[in-house]
C-alpha positions in Angstrom: -12.5 20.5 112.9 -13.1 16.9 113.8 -13.6 16.1 117.4 -11.1 13.8 119.2 -14.2 12.3 120.9 -14.3 9.9 117.9 -11.1 8.4 119.2 -12.0 5.0 120.8 -10.2 5.9 124.1 -12.2 9.0 124.4 -15.7 7.7 123.5 -16.7 7.9 127.2 -15.4 11.5 127.7 -16.7 15.0 127.6 -14.7 17.9 126.2 -14.0 20.9 128.3 -12.4 23.8 126.4 -10.8 27.2 126.7 -11.1 29.2 123.5 -8.8 32.0 122.3 -7.4 32.8 125.7 -5.3 35.9 125.0 -2.2 36.4 127.0 0.9 38.7 126.7 3.9 36.5 127.1 7.7 36.7 126.7 8.2 34.2 123.9 10.5 33.9 120.9 14.0 33.1 119.7 14.9 36.4 118.1 16.6 39.1 120.1 13.8 41.6 119.5 11.3 39.0 120.9 13.4 38.6 124.0 13.0 42.3 124.9 9.2 42.3 125.4 6.0 40.4 125.4 3.9 39.2 122.5 0.3 38.5 122.2 -0.5 34.8 122.1 -3.8 33.0 121.8 -4.1 29.7 123.6 -6.7 27.1 123.0 -7.2 24.0 125.2 -9.4 20.9 125.0 -9.5 18.6 128.0 -11.1 15.2 127.7 -12.4 13.9 130.9 -14.4 10.7 131.6 -18.1 11.2 131.9 -18.0 9.0 135.0 -15.9 11.6 136.7 -17.6 14.7 135.4 -21.3 14.0 135.3 -23.0 15.9 138.1 -25.6 14.1 140.1 -26.5 17.0 142.4 -25.8 20.0 140.0 -22.8 21.0 142.2 -19.5 22.5 141.1 -17.6 20.1 143.3 -18.8 17.2 141.0 -17.0 18.6 137.9 -13.5 19.7 136.9 -13.0 23.4 137.5 -12.4 25.4 134.3 -9.8 27.5 136.2 -7.5 24.5 135.9 -6.7 25.6 132.3 -6.2 29.3 133.0 -4.2 28.7 136.2 -1.9 26.2 134.4 -1.2 28.8 131.7 -0.5 31.4 134.3 1.9 29.1 136.2 3.8 28.4 133.1 4.0 32.0 132.1 5.4 32.9 135.6 8.4 30.7 134.9 9.7 33.4 132.4 10.8 33.5 128.9 10.1 30.6 126.6 11.8 30.3 123.2 9.4 28.1 121.2 5.6 27.7 120.9 6.3 24.0 120.8 7.8 24.1 124.2 4.9 26.2 125.6 2.3 23.8 124.2 4.2 20.7 125.5 4.7 22.2 129.0 1.0 23.1 129.3 -0.2 19.8 127.9 2.1 17.8 130.3 0.9 19.8 133.3 -2.8 19.4 132.4 -2.4 15.7 131.6 -1.0 15.1 135.0 -4.4 15.9 136.6 -6.0 12.6 137.6 -9.3 13.4 135.9 -7.8 14.4 132.6 -7.5 11.5 130.0 -6.4 13.6 127.0 -5.5 17.1 126.1 -5.1 19.3 123.1 -3.2 22.6 123.3 -2.6 25.1 120.6 -0.9 28.4 120.6 -1.0 31.2 118.0 1.0 34.3 117.5 -1.4 36.6 115.7 1.0 39.5 115.2 4.0 37.5 113.9 3.5 38.3 110.2 1.5 41.0 108.5 0.4 38.8 105.7 -1.5 36.1 107.6 -3.9 35.7 110.6 -1.4 33.8 112.8 1.3 31.2 113.1 1.0 28.5 115.6 1.5 25.0 117.0 -0.8 22.3 118.3 -0.2 19.1 120.3 -2.6 16.3 121.3 -1.8 13.8 123.9 -3.7 10.8 125.5 -2.7 9.2 128.8 -1.0 5.9 128.1 -2.6 4.2 131.1 -6.2 4.3 129.9 
């Protein structure tokens, strides 16, 4: 996969990521999906300017906390049922992009148990702040 760091607006950024975060979430449009939770894998890339995330004193307070990604997902899940993976991705991306240190975000979701004849089905969204 090509890195978004080749994008001109992200050349001065570093990428933070959350890989294959597995959650059980109430998601789907079909009636049987509305009756229980499904396994979903969530991947996030955050692009943050090096100037804001390069530690000088090797202290946690100098960088963006990775918990931002997990907590954002948990907050969205707490809102209840979501019909579409597209909505889930958009909601997570919007919340993460609202953080002042985040310049761009990529969010993907996958339902690995949706079909027996493939690894997964999913959605991905990539957004860059317009005020860069």
